[in-house]
C-alpha positions in Angstrom: -23.5 -23.6 3.8 -22.1 -25.9 6.5 -18.6 -25.8 6.7 -16.0 -28.6 7.1 -13.3 -28.4 9.6 -10.4 -26.8 7.9 -12.6 -25.5 5.2 -12.3 -21.7 3.5 -15.6 -20.5 2.4 -15.4 -18.6 -1.1 -15.5 -15.1 0.5 -12.8 -15.9 2.9 -10.2 -16.8 -0.1 -11.8 -13.2 -1.7 -10.6 -11.5 1.0 -7.4 -12.7 1.0 -6.8 -11.7 -2.3 -8.7 -8.6 -1.8 -5.8 -8.0 1.2 -2.9 -9.0 -0.6 -3.5 -6.7 -3.4 -4.3 -4.0 -1.3 -0.7 -5.1 0.6 0.8 -4.8 -3.0 -0.6 -1.4 -3.1 1.5 -0.2 -0.6 -1.0 -0.7 2.5 0.4 -2.5 4.9 -3.3 -2.3 6.5 -6.6 -1.5 5.9 -9.9 -1.5 7.2 -13.2 -3.4 6.1 -14.7 -1.2 3.8 -11.4 -0.8 2.4 -11.3 -4.6 2.0 -14.8 -4.9 -0.1 -14.4 -2.2 -2.3 -11.1 -3.7 -3.3 -12.8 -7.4 -3.5 -15.4 -5.7 -6.2 -12.7 -4.2 -7.5 -11.0 -7.0 -8.6 -14.3 -8.6 -9.6 -15.2 -12.5 -9.4 -17.0 -12.3 -6.2 -20.0 -11.1 -6.1 -21.1 -8.4 -3.6 -20.8 -8.9 0.2 -24.6 -9.6 1.1 -24.5 -7.3 3.9 -21.0 -6.1 6.1 -22.1 -8.7 8.9 -21.2 -11.4 5.9 -17.6 -9.4 6.1 -16.7 -9.0 9.6 -18.1 -12.7 10.5 -16.1 -14.3 7.8 -12.6 -11.6 9.0 -13.1 -12.7 13.0 -12.8 -16.9 11.3 -10.0 -15.4 9.6 -8.4 -13.8 12.2 -9.6 -17.2 14.9 -7.4 -19.1 11.8 -4.9 -17.3 12.5 -4.8 -16.3 8.2 -5.5 -12.0 9.5 -4.7 -9.9 12.8 -6.5 -6.9 13.8 -5.9 -4.3 15.7 -8.4 -0.6 16.7 -6.6 2.6 15.2 -5.5 5.0 17.4 -8.4 6.9 19.0 -6.8 10.5 18.2 -6.2 9.6 14.3 -10.0 8.7 14.1 -10.6 12.4 15.9 -8.6 13.9 13.6 -10.2 12.8 10.6 -13.2 13.1 12.6 -14.6 10.0 12.3 -15.3 6.6 14.4 -12.3 4.6 15.0 -11.1 2.0 12.1 -10.5 -1.8 13.3 -7.2 -2.3 10.9 -6.2 -5.7 9.6 -3.8 -7.4 8.9 -3.1 -10.9 6.1 -0.2 -13.0 8.3 2.4 -15.0 6.5 0.4 -18.1 7.3 -2.9 -16.4 5.7 -0.3 -15.2 2.2 1.0 -19.1 2.0 -2.1 -20.5 2.6 -3.4 -18.0 -0.2 -0.7 -19.2 -2.2 -1.6 -22.6 -2.3 -4.7 -22.2 -3.3 -3.6 -19.7 -6.0 -1.2 -22.5 -7.2 -3.1 -25.8 -7.0 -1.3 -27.1 -4.4 -4.6 -26.9 -2.2 -8.4 -26.5 -3.3 -10.0 -23.7 -0.4 -11.9 -26.6 1.1 -8.8 -28.1 2.3 -6.2 -25.3 2.7 -6.4 -25.0 6.7 -6.1 -28.6 6.9 -3.5 -29.1 5.2 -1.7 -26.1 6.9 -3.1 -27.9 10.5 -1.8 -30.9 9.6 1.7 -29.8 8.8 2.7 -27.4 11.6 
């Protein structure tokens, strides 16, 4: 799929929706697998083809300023006897872009372009 400048792909919109749903459940930050599970639970989105699809989409959202990420503290991962997780959080801009899509003020294809031109 060829992307137009300023466009959000359906998977990126679904990731923002899942992130906001997790935030509403009290999760300020979340990891990729948690997002994928939430996307599946929300339905309406086909299952991700691969984790590469998920993380490439998250990287694009971060580059657009719609999510932030950080690596969790290695001590926390060590206590849980697992690798460190990369944690994500939807930014205020990400929340605003999603709200404009959901309210019909902007289509996913125009969401970023509209936000970029106004500020």
